[in-house]
C-alpha positions in Angstrom: -13.0 -22.5 22.4 -12.4 -26.2 20.7 -14.5 -27.9 23.7 -17.3 -25.2 23.1 -17.4 -25.8 19.5 -17.2 -29.9 19.7 -20.4 -29.9 22.1 -22.4 -27.6 20.1 -21.7 -30.0 16.8 -22.3 -33.0 18.7 -25.3 -34.8 16.7 -26.5 -36.7 19.9 -27.2 -36.2 23.7 -26.0 -38.6 26.3 -28.2 -40.6 27.9 -31.5 -39.1 27.0 -31.0 -39.7 22.9 -32.2 -36.3 22.2 -30.4 -34.0 19.7 -28.2 -31.0 20.8 -28.5 -27.8 18.6 -25.4 -27.4 16.7 -23.1 -25.1 15.1 -25.0 -25.3 11.8 -28.5 -24.6 13.2 -27.4 -21.1 14.1 -29.2 -18.8 11.6 -27.3 -17.0 9.3 -28.4 -13.6 10.0 -27.3 -14.4 13.6 -24.0 -15.6 12.5 -23.3 -12.3 9.7 -24.3 -10.0 13.3 -21.3 -11.7 14.9 -18.9 -11.7 11.8 -19.6 -8.1 11.2 -17.3 -7.4 14.3 -14.3 -9.3 12.7 -11.5 -8.5 10.7 -11.8 -9.7 7.2 -9.1 -12.6 7.6 -11.0 -13.7 10.1 -14.1 -13.7 8.4 -12.7 -15.7 5.6 -11.3 -18.4 8.0 -14.6 -18.7 9.9 -16.4 -19.3 6.4 -14.8 -22.5 5.9 -16.9 -23.7 9.3 -20.0 -24.8 7.5 -23.2 -24.0 5.2 -24.2 -21.1 8.0 -21.0 -19.3 8.4 -20.3 -19.5 4.6 -23.3 -18.1 3.6 -23.1 -15.7 6.3 -19.6 -14.5 5.6 -20.9 -13.1 2.0 -23.4 -10.9 3.4 -23.5 -7.2 2.1 -23.8 -5.7 5.3 -20.7 -7.6 6.8 -18.1 -6.4 4.1 -19.9 -2.8 3.6 -18.4 -1.9 7.1 -15.0 -3.7 6.1 -14.8 -1.2 2.9 -13.8 2.9 3.0 -16.3 5.1 3.5 -15.8 6.3 -0.1 -15.7 2.9 -1.9 -18.1 4.1 -4.5 -15.4 6.7 -5.7 -12.9 4.0 -5.5 -15.0 1.7 -7.8 -15.7 4.2 -10.3 -11.8 5.4 -10.3 -10.1 1.9 -10.4 -12.4 -0.6 -11.4 -13.0 -0.7 -15.5 -16.4 -2.6 -14.8 -18.0 -4.1 -11.7 -21.0 -6.1 -12.9 -24.1 -5.0 -11.0 -24.5 -8.9 -9.3 -21.2 -8.2 -7.5 -21.5 -8.2 -3.9 -19.8 -6.2 -1.5 -17.6 -9.0 -0.5 -16.3 -9.1 -4.1 -15.7 -5.3 -4.7 -13.8 -5.7 -1.6 -11.2 -8.3 -3.1 -11.1 -6.2 -6.3 -10.1 -3.5 -4.0 -7.4 -5.4 -2.6 -5.7 -5.9 -5.7 -3.2 -3.7 -7.2 -5.5 -1.3 -9.1 -3.5 0.8 -11.8 -4.8 4.5 -13.1 -3.2 7.4 -14.9 -2.2 5.3 -17.3 -0.5 2.6 -15.4 1.9 4.9 -13.5 0.0 4.7 -9.9 -1.6 2.0 -8.1 -4.0 1.9 -5.3 -5.0 -1.3 -3.3 -6.5 -1.9 0.1 -4.8 -3.8 3.0 -6.5 -6.8 3.5 -6.6 -7.1 7.0 -7.8 -3.5 7.7 -9.4 -2.1 4.4 -7.3 1.1 4.4 -5.9 2.4 1.2 -2.8 2.1 0.0 -0.9 3.9 -3.0 2.5 3.8 -4.8 3.7 6.0 -7.6 6.1 5.1 -10.1 9.3 7.2 -11.1 7.7 7.5 -14.5 4.8 9.8 -12.8 7.6 12.1 -11.0 9.4 15.3 -12.5 12.9 14.4 -12.3 15.8 17.0 -13.1 17.7 15.8 -16.0 15.6 12.5 -16.7 15.7 13.1 -20.6 19.7 13.5 -20.4 20.8 9.7 -20.6 24.5 11.1 -19.4 22.6 11.7 -16.0 19.4 9.3 -15.9 18.1 6.0 -17.2 15.5 4.1 -17.1 16.3 0.5 -16.0 14.3 -2.7 -16.0 14.3 -4.6 -12.5 11.9 -7.1 -10.6 12.0 -5.5 -7.3 9.9 -2.5 -8.5 5.9 -3.4 -8.9 6.3 -1.2 -12.0 9.2 -3.0 -13.5 11.2 -0.2 -13.9 13.3 2.5 -11.6 15.0 5.5 -12.6 19.0 5.1 -12.1 21.2 8.2 -11.6 24.7 7.7 -12.8 26.0 11.3 -11.6 24.6 14.9 -11.4 25.4 18.1 -9.5 21.8 19.1 -9.0 19.4 16.4 -8.1 15.8 17.4 -8.0 12.8 14.7 -7.6 9.2 16.6 -7.3 5.6 14.8 -7.8 2.1 15.5 -6.9 -1.3 13.2 -6.6 -4.8 14.2 -6.2 -6.9 11.5 -4.8 -10.0 11.3 -2.5 -8.5 9.5 0.4 -10.7 8.0 3.0 -10.6 9.9 6.1 -7.7 9.1 8.0 -3.5 9.7 8.8 -1.1 8.9 6.1 2.5 8.9 5.6 4.4 9.3 2.8 7.7 7.8 1.7 10.4 7.7 -1.3 11.6 4.2 -1.8 14.8 4.5 -2.8 18.3 2.2 -3.3 21.8 3.2 -3.5 23.6 0.8 -6.0 22.4 -1.0 -9.0 21.1 -4.8 -8.4 21.4 -7.5 -10.6 21.5 -11.5 -10.5 24.5 -13.2 -11.0 24.9 -17.0 -10.6 21.0 -17.0 -9.4 22.1 -14.5 -6.2 21.2 -11.1 -5.8 24.5 -8.7 -5.9 24.7 -5.0 -5.9 27.0 -3.0 -7.9 28.2 0.3 -6.0 30.1 1.6 -8.9 28.5 5.1 -9.1 27.4 5.5 -5.5 28.8 8.9 -4.2 28.2 12.0 -2.7 25.6 11.3 -0.6 27.5 11.3 2.7 28.4 14.9 2.4 24.9 16.5 2.6 21.5 15.0 3.7 18.7 15.0 1.1 15.9 17.1 1.9 12.0 16.0 1.9 9.1 18.2 1.3 5.6 17.3 1.6 2.0 19.5 1.0 -1.2 19.5 1.0 -4.1 21.4 -0.6 -5.6 22.4 2.8 -2.4 23.8 4.1 -0.5 21.0 5.7 3.3 20.8 5.6 6.0 18.4 6.7 9.6 18.3 5.9 12.6 16.2 7.1 16.1 15.5 6.1 18.2 12.2 6.1 21.8 10.9 4.8 21.5 8.2 2.4 23.1 5.0 3.1 23.1 1.2 3.0 24.2 0.5 -0.3 22.2 -2.8 -1.9 19.0 -2.2 0.5 15.9 -0.7 -0.7 14.7 1.7 1.9 11.5 3.7 2.7 12.7 7.1 3.3 9.6 9.4 5.3 8.8 12.5 4.6 6.2 13.4 6.7 2.4 12.8 7.5 -0.9 14.4 6.3 -4.4 14.0 7.5 -7.3 14.0 5.8 -10.6 14.8 7.5 -13.4 14.5 4.9 -13.1 12.1 1.9 -16.2 14.2 -0.3 -13.4 16.2 -2.1 -9.9 15.3 -3.5 -6.4 15.9 -1.5 -3.8 17.1 -3.5 -0.7 16.1 -2.0 2.7 17.5 -3.5 6.1 16.1 -2.5 9.9 16.2 -3.1 13.2 15.3 -2.7 16.5 17.7 -3.3 20.3 17.9 -3.0 21.0 20.7 -4.7 24.4 21.8 -3.2 26.3 21.6 -6.4 29.8 22.0 -4.7 29.8 18.0 -5.5 28.4 15.4 -7.5 26.4 12.5 -6.2 25.2 9.3 -8.0 24.6 5.7 -7.9 20.9 6.1 -6.7 17.8 4.0 -7.9 14.4 5.9 -7.5 11.7 3.0 -7.6 8.8 5.2 -6.2 6.8 7.0 -4.0 4.4 5.2 -1.3 1.5 6.5 0.5 0.6 4.2 3.7 -2.0 4.6 6.4 0.5 5.9 9.6 -0.2 2.9 11.7 1.4 0.7 9.4 4.7 2.6 9.2 6.2 0.1 12.3 5.7 -3.1 10.0 7.7 -1.4 7.2 11.6 -0.7 7.0 11.8 2.9 7.2 14.1 5.7 7.7 
């Protein structure tokens, strides 16, 4: 490929003195027709080749294909203001940033490489049994959460966390996770350390996870919590969206309500919703 490009960009022919066509001579419209079949990172890399590629890389019809089918809904819900002169490339770039909504308790962004929707829901948007009683729960600050705060459980008998979200997801299949950690971490002499002081009770009975949607989909799983000091995304289940014209309501929960023993030492950070094909890229249970 490098030899081909070098020959195209040669300024002069050999022997006859005739100029040969260069890469810069390719019309922008032709370049754009090629770019529309590439991924966003590939388009951005090729934009550095020359003026023709740079201009073609900003074409609206190239980037409209990379945006979710319901991107206008996303723009209206997530972006405070989009000037009329913004092109589709700029809209794509803005949607790839974490975009908060619902008073900052939820964030949505696009995967840069695929344009697929991802969502994170803060622990403060969840219904947590006993959260207002500081004998059981506390919100603690941390730089290990995108929301800078996690809910920390010291000890409780009845453990239940519920939540829901209503959103116009683009068509596709999604996986839902709880992001959890046993133990409370901090920095000591610049190193990350985990305090397992309150960790107990999670090896006796598994935690039960459940998911349901407004169109009748259901999923459940159960898992013992382990690996103190490590953030783990515990897989709850998957759901499919067949139409992005109407909102999908997703309800989810995690419970361990066997009152024969207490449990504690758990950090609840957030609930994550990712495209299902991204699951293998993340540390999952």
